[in-house]
Backbone as CSV, one residue per row, in Angstrom:
resi,resn,N_x,N_y,N_z,CA_x,CA_y,CA_z,C_x,C_y,C_z
1,MET,0.833,-1.181,0.000,0.000,0.000,0.000,0.879,1.247,0.000
2,ASN,0.534,2.213,-0.823,1.304,3.456,-0.909,0.752,4.457,0.107
3,THR,1.465,4.619,1.192,0.992,5.514,2.249,1.418,6.960,2.033
4,ASP,2.286,7.214,1.060,2.726,8.589,0.803,1.544,9.490,0.460
5,LEU,0.630,9.012,-0.358,-0.537,9.809,-0.729,-1.404,10.089,0.496
6,LEU,-1.590,9.090,1.331,-2.386,9.292,2.536,-1.746,10.339,3.443
7,THR,-0.432,10.307,3.561,0.277,11.305,4.366,0.097,12.694,3.774
8,LEU,0.178,12.816,2.454,-0.048,14.115,1.809,-1.454,14.630,2.100
9,MET,-2.431,13.743,2.028,-3.810,14.140,2.313,-3.964,14.615,3.757
10,GLU,-3.276,13.945,4.660,-3.385,14.298,6.074,-2.649,15.592,6.420
11,THR,-1.626,15.939,5.673,-0.785,17.081,6.057,-0.982,18.335,5.206
12,ARG,-1.701,18.260,4.087,-1.901,19.442,3.251,-2.801,20.440,3.961
13,ARG,-2.396,21.700,3.940,-3.176,22.771,4.543,-3.176,23.961,3.603
14,SER,-4.172,24.809,3.766,-4.243,26.039,2.974,-3.219,27.036,3.486
15,VAL,-2.494,27.616,2.550,-1.452,28.595,2.866,-1.997,29.979,2.543
16,ARG,-1.747,30.925,3.442,-2.258,32.280,3.245,-1.161,33.336,3.377
17,SER,0.062,32.929,3.086,1.180,33.865,3.047,2.249,33.274,2.127
18,PHE,2.465,33.954,0.999,3.368,33.439,-0.024,4.520,34.393,-0.291
19,LYS,5.671,33.833,-0.639,6.805,34.616,-1.126,6.493,35.018,-2.567
20,PRO,7.052,36.117,-3.040,6.775,36.541,-4.417,7.521,35.743,-5.487
21,ASP,8.426,34.869,-5.095,9.258,34.110,-6.031,8.398,33.235,-6.941
22,MET,8.673,33.309,-8.239,7.935,32.505,-9.219,8.349,31.045,-9.129
23,ILE,7.389,30.180,-9.293,7.611,28.734,-9.325,8.117,28.384,-10.732
24,PRO,9.105,27.502,-10.854,9.571,27.099,-12.182,8.431,26.496,-13.014
25,SER,8.457,26.759,-14.302,7.371,26.312,-15.180,7.220,24.799,-15.200
26,ASP,8.316,24.056,-15.064,8.180,22.597,-15.074,7.436,22.097,-13.830
27,VAL,7.566,22.784,-12.719,6.847,22.413,-11.502,5.359,22.750,-11.667
28,ILE,5.085,23.929,-12.222,3.690,24.313,-12.493,3.052,23.288,-13.422
29,ASP,3.785,22.877,-14.451,3.251,21.887,-15.399,2.943,20.551,-14.727
30,GLN,3.774,20.123,-13.768,3.503,18.875,-13.049,2.214,18.987,-12.241
31,ILE,2.018,20.142,-11.616,0.808,20.355,-10.820,-0.418,20.343,-11.727
32,ILE,-0.313,21.044,-12.856,-1.422,21.087,-13.814,-1.741,19.689,-14.335
33,LYS,-0.707,18.923,-14.654,-0.927,17.562,-15.159,-1.733,16.749,-14.157
34,ALA,-1.425,16.890,-12.869,-2.186,16.169,-11.843,-3.657,16.572,-11.890
35,GLY,-3.910,17.852,-12.126,-5.292,18.321,-12.233,-6.033,17.675,-13.385
36,THR,-5.330,17.431,-14.483,-5.983,16.856,-15.662,-6.330,15.380,-15.483
37,TYR,-5.800,14.763,-14.418,-6.100,13.358,-14.153,-7.158,13.174,-13.069
38,ALA,-7.833,14.246,-12.699,-8.922,14.124,-11.726,-10.071,13.329,-12.339
39,ALA,-10.767,12.621,-11.494,-11.957,11.899,-11.949,-13.016,12.914,-12.386
40,THR,-13.735,12.575,-13.453,-14.851,13.406,-13.909,-16.029,12.503,-14.254
41,GLY,-17.224,13.024,-14.076,-18.425,12.252,-14.359,-18.427,11.714,-15.780
42,MET,-18.548,10.408,-15.907,-18.579,9.708,-17.193,-17.381,10.068,-18.080
43,ASN,-16.279,10.442,-17.449,-15.045,10.837,-18.134,-15.289,11.954,-19.158
44,ARG,-16.226,12.846,-18.868,-16.523,13.960,-19.777,-15.385,14.976,-19.840
45,GLN,-14.581,15.013,-18.782,-13.470,15.957,-18.711,-13.960,17.382,-18.975
46,SER,-14.999,17.769,-18.237,-15.611,19.087,-18.439,-14.757,20.266,-17.982
47,PRO,-13.831,20.094,-17.026,-13.068,21.261,-16.575,-11.966,21.677,-17.542
48,ILE,-11.583,22.946,-17.386,-10.378,23.482,-18.020,-9.602,24.218,-16.936
49,ILE,-8.319,24.393,-17.182,-7.451,25.108,-16.251,-6.816,26.264,-17.004
50,ILE,-6.918,27.451,-16.439,-6.220,28.617,-16.986,-5.058,28.899,-16.042
51,ALA,-3.839,28.760,-16.542,-2.638,28.978,-15.735,-2.174,30.421,-15.904
52,VAL,-2.206,31.177,-14.822,-1.847,32.592,-14.855,-0.543,32.801,-14.097
53,THR,0.485,33.183,-14.841,1.764,33.568,-14.236,2.102,35.017,-14.579
54,ASN,1.312,35.622,-15.443,1.486,37.018,-15.823,1.029,37.899,-14.664
55,LYS,1.925,38.728,-14.128,1.615,39.529,-12.937,0.456,40.484,-13.158
56,GLU,0.372,41.093,-14.320,-0.723,42.039,-14.573,-2.077,41.332,-14.546
57,MET,-2.164,40.168,-15.182,-3.419,39.422,-15.178,-3.717,38.893,-13.782
58,ARG,-2.709,38.412,-13.101,-2.881,37.923,-11.733,-3.446,39.032,-10.847
59,ASP,-2.871,40.228,-10.954,-3.338,41.356,-10.153,-4.756,41.786,-10.552
60,ARG,-5.054,41.719,-11.828,-6.409,42.051,-12.298,-7.428,41.095,-11.695
61,LEU,-7.117,39.800,-11.725,-8.012,38.796,-11.159,-8.177,39.001,-9.650
62,SER,-7.092,39.329,-8.985,-7.149,39.578,-7.545,-8.068,40.760,-7.235
63,ARG,-7.976,41.829,-8.024,-8.849,42.998,-7.828,-10.312,42.636,-8.087
64,MET,-10.560,41.852,-9.141,-11.930,41.412,-9.429,-12.486,40.607,-8.256
65,ASN,-11.661,39.699,-7.744,-12.070,38.843,-6.649,-12.358,39.669,-5.399
66,ALA,-11.492,40.608,-5.103,-11.668,41.458,-3.917,-12.926,42.309,-4.033
67,LYS,-13.189,42.813,-5.231,-14.379,43.644,-5.441,-15.651,42.853,-5.139
68,ILE,-15.702,41.608,-5.577,-16.866,40.756,-5.328,-17.070,40.576,-3.827
69,MET,-15.970,40.443,-3.101,-16.053,40.220,-1.666,-16.230,41.527,-0.889
70,GLY,-16.072,42.662,-1.578,-16.187,43.942,-0.887,-14.926,44.292,-0.116
71,SER,-13.791,43.923,-0.669,-12.504,44.139,-0.018,-11.565,44.863,-0.973
72,ASP,-10.509,45.420,-0.431,-9.467,46.000,-1.284,-8.135,45.280,-1.063
73,LYS,-8.177,44.137,-0.371,-6.979,43.354,-0.087,-6.682,42.384,-1.222
74,ASP,-5.441,41.903,-1.237,-5.052,40.855,-2.177,-5.510,39.522,-1.594
75,LEU,-6.645,39.054,-2.065,-7.195,37.811,-1.542,-6.478,36.573,-2.082
76,PHE,-5.444,36.790,-2.899,-4.594,35.694,-3.367,-3.350,35.586,-2.494
77,TYR,-3.273,36.389,-1.437,-2.234,36.315,-0.414,-0.810,36.416,-0.956
78,GLY,-0.633,37.140,-2.046,0.696,37.326,-2.610,1.187,36.188,-3.480
79,ALA,0.371,35.158,-3.677,0.796,34.011,-4.500,1.079,34.478,-5.928
80,PRO,2.201,34.065,-6.503,2.541,34.506,-7.862,1.843,33.728,-8.980
81,VAL,1.247,32.576,-8.651,0.621,31.722,-9.670,-0.842,31.494,-9.291
82,VAL,-1.712,31.607,-10.290,-3.132,31.326,-10.092,-3.560,30.323,-11.164
83,LEU,-4.054,29.183,-10.724,-4.629,28.202,-11.648,-6.141,28.298,-11.484
84,ILE,-6.805,28.771,-12.522,-8.248,28.947,-12.473,-8.892,27.698,-13.056
85,VAL,-9.802,27.118,-12.308,-10.523,25.943,-12.778,-11.946,26.369,-13.120
86,LEU,-12.329,26.102,-14.358,-13.689,26.321,-14.824,-14.181,24.995,-15.385
87,ALA,-15.484,24.835,-15.465,-16.022,23.589,-16.019,-17.244,23.902,-16.870
88,LYS,-17.408,23.112,-17.939,-18.536,23.303,-18.864,-19.855,23.079,-18.144
89,LYS,-20.715,24.086,-18.230,-22.005,24.032,-17.542,-22.899,22.909,-18.054
90,GLU,-22.703,22.499,-19.298,-23.572,21.466,-19.875,-23.397,20.104,-19.204
91,ALA,-22.257,19.882,-18.564,-22.032,18.605,-17.875,-22.751,18.654,-16.529
92,PRO,-23.658,17.707,-16.276,-24.413,17.752,-15.023,-23.529,17.640,-13.777
93,THR,-22.324,17.143,-13.937,-21.408,16.963,-12.806,-20.295,18.014,-12.790
94,HIS,-20.480,19.132,-13.509,-19.371,20.071,-13.702,-18.788,20.634,-12.406
95,VAL,-19.620,20.923,-11.416,-19.106,21.472,-10.154,-18.266,20.422,-9.435
96,TYR,-18.746,19.187,-9.426,-18.006,18.107,-8.772,-16.706,17.821,-9.528
97,ASP,-16.794,17.806,-10.854,-15.607,17.557,-11.673,-14.529,18.599,-11.380
98,GLY,-14.926,19.862,-11.392,-13.970,20.939,-11.138,-13.420,20.902,-9.722
99,SER,-14.263,20.492,-8.773,-13.805,20.391,-7.387,-12.744,19.307,-7.237
100,LEU,-12.912,18.207,-7.947,-11.891,17.158,-7.912,-10.589,17.635,-8.549
101,VAL,-10.682,18.435,-9.602,-9.480,19.016,-10.204,-8.763,19.877,-9.168
102,MET,-9.527,20.720,-8.470,-8.932,21.578,-7.441,-8.209,20.737,-6.386
103,GLY,-8.832,19.647,-5.949,-8.198,18.781,-4.957,-6.894,18.191,-5.466
104,ASN,-6.905,17.720,-6.708,-5.673,17.164,-7.287,-4.581,18.223,-7.378
105,LEU,-4.949,19.439,-7.785,-3.958,20.515,-7.895,-3.304,20.792,-6.545
106,MET,-4.128,20.879,-5.499,-3.586,21.201,-4.177,-2.731,20.066,-3.614
107,LEU,-3.138,18.817,-3.834,-2.326,17.689,-3.366,-1.000,17.600,-4.130
108,ALA,-1.044,17.812,-5.434,0.190,17.777,-6.230,1.137,18.892,-5.794
109,ALA,0.584,20.068,-5.546,1.417,21.186,-5.081,2.107,20.802,-3.774
110,HIS,1.350,20.259,-2.842,1.908,19.857,-1.547,3.012,18.815,-1.736
111,ALA,2.792,17.865,-2.634,3.797,16.829,-2.898,5.094,17.427,-3.424
112,LEU,4.993,18.588,-4.068,6.165,19.249,-4.659,6.664,20.409,-3.796
113,ASP,6.233,20.443,-2.533,6.642,21.486,-1.571,6.252,22.896,-1.999
114,ILE,5.083,22.986,-2.636,4.515,24.271,-3.032,3.248,24.483,-2.205
115,GLY,3.096,25.675,-1.656,1.898,25.996,-0.898,0.738,26.283,-1.836
116,SER,-0.479,26.050,-1.349,-1.656,26.305,-2.169,-2.818,26.738,-1.289
117,CYS,-3.810,27.340,-1.926,-5.045,27.694,-1.241,-6.144,27.789,-2.287
118,TRP,-7.316,27.283,-1.956,-8.495,27.393,-2.820,-9.145,28.726,-2.506
119,ILE,-9.229,29.573,-3.500,-9.874,30.873,-3.361,-11.179,30.827,-4.145
120,HIS,-12.253,31.170,-3.479,-13.580,31.134,-4.100,-13.843,32.395,-4.929
121,ARG,-15.046,32.526,-5.403,-15.578,33.640,-6.185,-15.215,33.580,-7.673
122,ALA,-14.671,32.459,-8.151,-14.409,32.311,-9.586,-15.723,32.296,-10.363
123,LYS,-16.755,31.738,-9.768,-18.073,31.698,-10.422,-18.530,33.115,-10.741
124,GLU,-18.508,33.978,-9.728,-18.952,35.355,-9.918,-18.029,36.116,-10.871
125,GLU,-16.734,35.884,-10.757,-15.771,36.561,-11.642,-16.062,36.270,-13.108
126,PHE,-16.265,35.004,-13.414,-16.392,34.634,-14.820,-17.822,34.698,-15.333
127,GLU,-18.759,35.059,-14.472,-20.107,35.411,-14.920,-20.191,36.902,-15.236
128,SER,-19.205,37.679,-14.787,-19.207,39.121,-15.022,-18.795,39.429,-16.463
129,ALA,-19.103,40.637,-16.898,-18.714,41.068,-18.245,-17.197,41.036,-18.399
130,GLU,-16.492,41.468,-17.369,-15.025,41.469,-17.430,-14.480,40.048,-17.526
131,GLY,-15.053,39.135,-16.757,-14.623,37.736,-16.818,-14.907,37.112,-18.169
132,GLN,-16.075,37.406,-18.722,-16.422,36.902,-20.054,-15.463,37.450,-21.111
133,GLU,-15.052,38.707,-20.934,-14.088,39.325,-21.854,-12.737,38.619,-21.788
134,ILE,-12.316,38.271,-20.581,-11.050,37.552,-20.419,-11.110,36.215,-21.146
135,LEU,-12.196,35.478,-20.956,-12.336,34.191,-21.639,-12.323,34.367,-23.149
136,LYS,-13.038,35.360,-23.623,-13.085,35.623,-25.068,-11.692,35.946,-25.601
137,ASP,-10.954,36.796,-24.863,-9.596,37.161,-25.277,-8.669,35.946,-25.323
138,LEU,-8.940,34.958,-24.470,-8.136,33.739,-24.460,-8.597,32.722,-25.505
139,GLY,-9.693,33.021,-26.188,-10.213,32.099,-27.197,-11.012,30.952,-26.607
140,ILE,-11.473,31.121,-25.370,-12.250,30.074,-24.705,-13.721,30.311,-25.008
141,GLU,-14.318,29.342,-25.704,-15.716,29.460,-26.102,-16.560,28.444,-25.354
142,GLY,-17.812,28.758,-25.200,-18.734,27.854,-24.515,-19.143,28.435,-23.175
143,GLU,-20.057,27.742,-22.540,-20.584,28.177,-21.241,-19.823,27.466,-20.126
144,TYR,-18.981,28.206,-19.442,-18.195,27.653,-18.340,-18.588,28.312,-17.030
145,GLU,-18.506,27.533,-15.965,-18.708,28.075,-14.625,-17.375,28.059,-13.897
146,GLY,-17.044,29.171,-13.258,-15.838,29.232,-12.451,-16.005,28.375,-11.209
147,ILE,-15.067,27.474,-10.983,-15.127,26.581,-9.823,-14.238,27.118,-8.699
148,GLY,-13.033,27.533,-9.031,-12.136,28.058,-8.005,-10.812,28.502,-8.587
149,HIS,-10.074,29.225,-7.756,-8.700,29.623,-8.066,-7.805,28.810,-7.150
150,CYS,-6.852,28.123,-7.691,-5.846,27.444,-6.884,-4.611,28.333,-6.930
151,VAL,-4.384,29.089,-5.844,-3.217,29.955,-5.820,-2.031,29.142,-5.322
152,LEU,-0.873,29.389,-5.928,0.329,28.608,-5.658,1.517,29.509,-5.394
153,GLY,2.381,29.054,-4.526,3.626,29.775,-4.280,4.429,29.095,-3.182
154,TYR,5.601,29.668,-2.950,6.430,29.184,-1.853,5.907,29.797,-0.562
155,VAL,5.827,28.985,0.474,5.282,29.418,1.757,6.199,30.466,2.377
156,ASP,5.594,31.564,2.807,6.328,32.605,3.525,6.052,32.401,5.006
157,GLY,7.016,31.833,5.717,6.836,31.527,7.134,6.671,30.044,7.353
158,GLU,6.016,29.710,8.449,5.802,28.314,8.814,4.619,27.727,8.046
159,TYR,4.755,26.465,7.676,3.639,25.771,7.036,2.563,25.564,8.090
160,PRO,1.288,25.791,7.759,0.218,25.646,8.750,0.164,24.240,9.365
161,ALA,-0.119,24.219,10.645,-0.200,22.949,11.380,-1.500,22.219,11.059
162,THR,-1.442,20.913,11.211,-2.628,20.076,11.055,-3.465,20.182,12.323
163,HIS,-4.748,20.360,12.161,-5.659,20.439,13.294,-6.281,19.068,13.545
164,PRO,-6.667,18.800,14.797,-7.335,17.528,15.082,-8.644,17.417,14.296
165,ARG,-9.031,16.203,13.983,-10.292,15.962,13.285,-11.440,16.039,14.290
166,LYS,-12.575,16.483,13.815,-13.755,16.619,14.677,-14.298,15.253,15.072
167,ASP,-15.038,15.237,16.163,-15.738,14.018,16.563,-16.904,13.788,15.605
168,ASN,-17.372,12.577,15.548,-18.542,12.218,14.742,-18.399,12.562,13.264
169,TRP,-17.212,12.434,12.742,-16.982,12.681,11.323,-17.593,11.561,10.489
170,VAL,-17.507,10.341,10.991,-17.922,9.167,10.239,-18.969,8.395,11.030
171,TYR,-19.984,7.943,10.326,-21.007,7.062,10.900,-20.986,5.769,10.098
172,TYR,-20.846,4.669,10.778,-20.804,3.362,10.114,-22.180,2.707,10.129
173,VAL,-22.515,2.087,9.033,-23.704,1.258,8.948,-23.199,-0.131,8.575
174,LYS,-23.290,-1.052,9.512,-22.720,-2.402,9.280,-23.816,-3.431,9.198
């Protein structure tokens, strides 16, 4: 039995403080590849990943995200890389499919000693006129729903500690 994956699952935590240093492209590509192997309903592969390493676009997305939340802070916590997961609305399992992609991205990042955090509000961002314009400029056609932003970077400070699991997490029916 391969316990390395189980250990990664047990120790991965959301990081909310990143160094500005860019992650090498080959490491980003490994993380993205893991995302493309997430399970999807009936293998429809409804999600897509937009990899953002361009600082201007990253900052634009951060401002859009903050505006939705009513904030003026960088809700990407200084992370230099944003992997946006969207999924085709026509697939009945698109939200679940995209969520599994997000999980794979975060686990792969952790395996490669890269911090990650799931940032919400991608749905609202890409339903907006500005978000639709970004997709159009990228040549992305079709009806997609924003599932999440997986922000990536090197951890600035201590890696977050694992918290104890709650009681009554699991109920057995035997």
